N, C-alpha and C positions, 0 to 999 in steps of 0.2 A: 861562192866562187871568187868574189872580189877579195874577201878576207884571206883566202889561201894564197892568192897571188901577192898580197900585200907583204906577207912574211918573206917570200923569196925576193921581192924587189927591195925590201929593207936590207936584207943581207948583201945585195949587190951594190946598193947605194952607200952603204956605210964606209967602204974604203975611199969613196970620192969626197968624203968630208962635207957633204951638203952641196948645195948649188949656189953659185955666186950671183946669178941673175935669174929672175923668174922666167925669162924667155928661153933659157937653156934647159930648164927642168923638164918640160914636156918632150922636147926633142931627145934628151938623154933617156928618159923613161921609155919612150917609144922604141929607141934603139935596143934597150934591154929586153923589151917585150918581143921584138923581132928576133933577136938572138935566141931567146928562150923557145920561140915557136919553131925556129929552124932546128934546134937541138932535139925537140920532141917530135919532129917530122910532121908538123901541123901546117906546112905550106905545100902548095902544089906548083910545080914548075910547068908553065905552059909551053915553053920551047926548051929544047935541049941546048946546053952550052951557056955562054955568057949572057946572051939575050934573055934567056929564061931566068937567070939569077938576078938580073937587074929589076925585073918586075915581080914583086912578091904578092 
């Protein structure tokens, strides 16, 4: 499972030309993962509207 996600993340991070600092890498990768989960409908909104979108 991790290896299949690695290929998709590698394609996403290539245009960013790497990470400048180590502290930005996990934050950026987490954002990529959240966007991928939203696209694949793997998140559940607890509340309708903006309040539900804030908490993933």
